[in-house]
C-alpha positions as CSV (number, residue, x, y, z in Angstrom):
1,M,-16.5,-35.5,-59.2
2,K,-14.1,-32.0,-58.7
3,I,-15.3,-30.1,-61.1
4,L,-19.3,-30.7,-60.1
5,S,-18.1,-29.9,-56.4
6,G,-17.2,-26.0,-58.1
7,I,-20.2,-25.7,-59.4
8,N,-22.8,-22.9,-56.8
9,C,-26.2,-24.7,-57.9
10,S,-28.2,-27.8,-57.3
11,I,-27.2,-30.8,-58.8
12,V,-29.2,-33.6,-59.5
13,F,-27.5,-37.5,-59.7
14,F,-29.6,-40.4,-61.2
15,I,-27.5,-43.5,-59.8
16,S,-28.1,-47.1,-59.3
17,P,-28.7,-48.8,-55.8
18,K,-25.8,-50.9,-56.2
19,K,-23.4,-48.4,-56.4
20,I,-24.7,-46.0,-54.1
21,N,-22.8,-47.9,-51.3
22,K,-19.5,-46.8,-53.8
23,I,-20.4,-43.0,-54.6
24,I,-20.9,-42.3,-50.7
25,P,-17.6,-41.2,-49.8
26,E,-16.9,-39.4,-52.3
27,L,-20.0,-37.4,-52.1
28,K,-18.8,-36.7,-48.6
29,E,-14.9,-35.7,-49.6
30,K,-16.2,-33.3,-52.3
31,F,-19.5,-32.0,-51.2
32,I,-18.7,-30.9,-47.9
33,G,-21.1,-28.5,-45.8
34,R,-23.9,-29.1,-48.4
35,K,-27.3,-31.1,-47.8
36,I,-28.4,-34.4,-49.6
37,L,-31.7,-35.9,-50.6
38,I,-31.8,-39.5,-51.7
39,C,-35.5,-40.0,-53.2
40,R,-36.4,-43.6,-53.7
41,E,-38.9,-44.8,-56.2
42,M,-40.1,-41.0,-56.9
43,T,-43.8,-41.2,-57.6
44,K,-44.5,-44.9,-56.8
45,F,-46.4,-46.3,-53.9
46,Y,-43.6,-47.1,-51.7
47,E,-41.6,-43.6,-52.4
48,E,-38.8,-42.7,-50.1
49,F,-37.0,-39.5,-48.7
50,I,-33.8,-39.5,-47.3
51,R,-33.0,-35.8,-46.2
52,L,-29.8,-34.7,-44.4
53,D,-26.1,-33.2,-44.2
54,I,-23.7,-34.8,-46.4
55,D,-21.2,-35.1,-43.5
56,K,-24.0,-37.1,-41.6
57,L,-24.2,-39.5,-44.4
58,E,-23.3,-42.9,-43.8
59,L,-23.1,-46.2,-45.8
60,F,-26.6,-47.9,-46.5
61,A,-26.5,-51.6,-44.6
62,K,-28.7,-53.0,-46.9
63,D,-29.2,-53.3,-50.6
64,L,-31.9,-50.5,-52.0
65,K,-34.0,-51.1,-54.3
66,G,-35.6,-49.0,-57.1
67,E,-34.8,-45.9,-59.1
68,L,-32.7,-43.9,-57.0
69,T,-32.7,-39.2,-57.7
70,V,-29.8,-38.0,-55.4
71,V,-30.4,-34.4,-55.3
72,I,-27.2,-32.2,-53.4
73,S,-28.0,-28.5,-52.6
74,E,-26.3,-25.6,-53.4
75,K,-23.3,-24.4,-51.5
76,E,-24.6,-22.3,-48.2
77,N,-24.3,-18.9,-48.8
78,D,-22.4,-17.0,-46.5
79,K,-22.4,-13.4,-47.7
80,K,-24.5,-12.1,-45.4
81,N,-22.4,-12.7,-42.3
82,S,-21.2,-9.2,-40.6
83,Q,-23.8,-8.2,-38.1
84,I,-22.5,-4.5,-37.8
85,L,-22.1,-1.5,-39.9
86,S,-18.9,0.3,-39.7
87,E,-18.6,4.0,-40.3
88,S,-17.6,4.1,-44.1
89,D,-20.9,2.0,-44.5
90,K,-23.1,4.1,-42.2
91,T,-21.0,7.4,-44.5
92,S,-22.3,5.8,-47.8
93,I,-25.6,4.7,-46.5
94,S,-26.2,8.6,-45.7
95,K,-25.4,9.7,-48.8
96,M,-27.0,7.3,-51.1
97,M,-30.4,7.7,-48.9
98,R,-30.1,11.6,-50.6
99,K,-30.9,11.1,-53.7
100,L,-31.9,7.0,-53.9
101,S,-35.2,5.1,-51.6
102,I,-34.0,3.0,-48.8
103,K,-35.3,-0.2,-50.7
104,E,-32.6,0.7,-53.3
105,V,-29.8,1.8,-51.3
106,V,-30.7,-1.8,-49.3
107,S,-30.5,-3.4,-52.4
108,F,-27.2,-2.1,-53.4
109,M,-25.6,-2.4,-50.3
110,S,-26.7,-5.8,-49.6
111,E,-25.2,-6.5,-53.3
112,N,-21.7,-5.3,-52.6
113,R,-21.2,-5.7,-49.3
114,K,-21.5,-8.7,-46.6
115,I,-24.1,-7.2,-44.4
116,S,-27.5,-8.2,-43.9
117,K,-30.6,-6.8,-45.6
118,K,-32.6,-6.1,-42.2
119,L,-29.0,-4.3,-41.3
120,I,-29.1,-2.0,-43.4
121,Y,-32.5,-1.2,-43.6
122,N,-33.1,-0.4,-39.7
123,H,-30.0,2.0,-40.1
124,C,-32.1,3.9,-43.3
125,L,-35.0,3.7,-40.7
126,K,-33.2,5.1,-37.9
127,L,-31.9,7.8,-40.6
128,K,-35.2,8.9,-42.4
129,N,-36.8,9.5,-38.7
130,E,-34.0,11.6,-37.5
131,K,-34.7,14.2,-40.1
């Protein structure tokens, strides 16, 4: 389970309803901060879906019946956490604007820096309008 928790993509498990309460503590420990979807009896008349954060997942009081499919979300991507452009970022954008389109500048900067695309795009528009 430790190896699976390092994978940054959605993970699908098929778990016996008798074993779900045994595996919940390990899921909570290894997949902190992810979301979970537990599907019971998918594509059948009595299908049921439980969606929540793994941190809030509790043991089931009653025994579940039917087929269980468990989907764990990918890790949250905190790449776009910067809300301001540094002076070096502004200088880089200014230089790139001379040779690249706004779309190319936004794409390049957002891939290589922890800056939101919207912030870069707005700065590019500001530079373009100043000319």
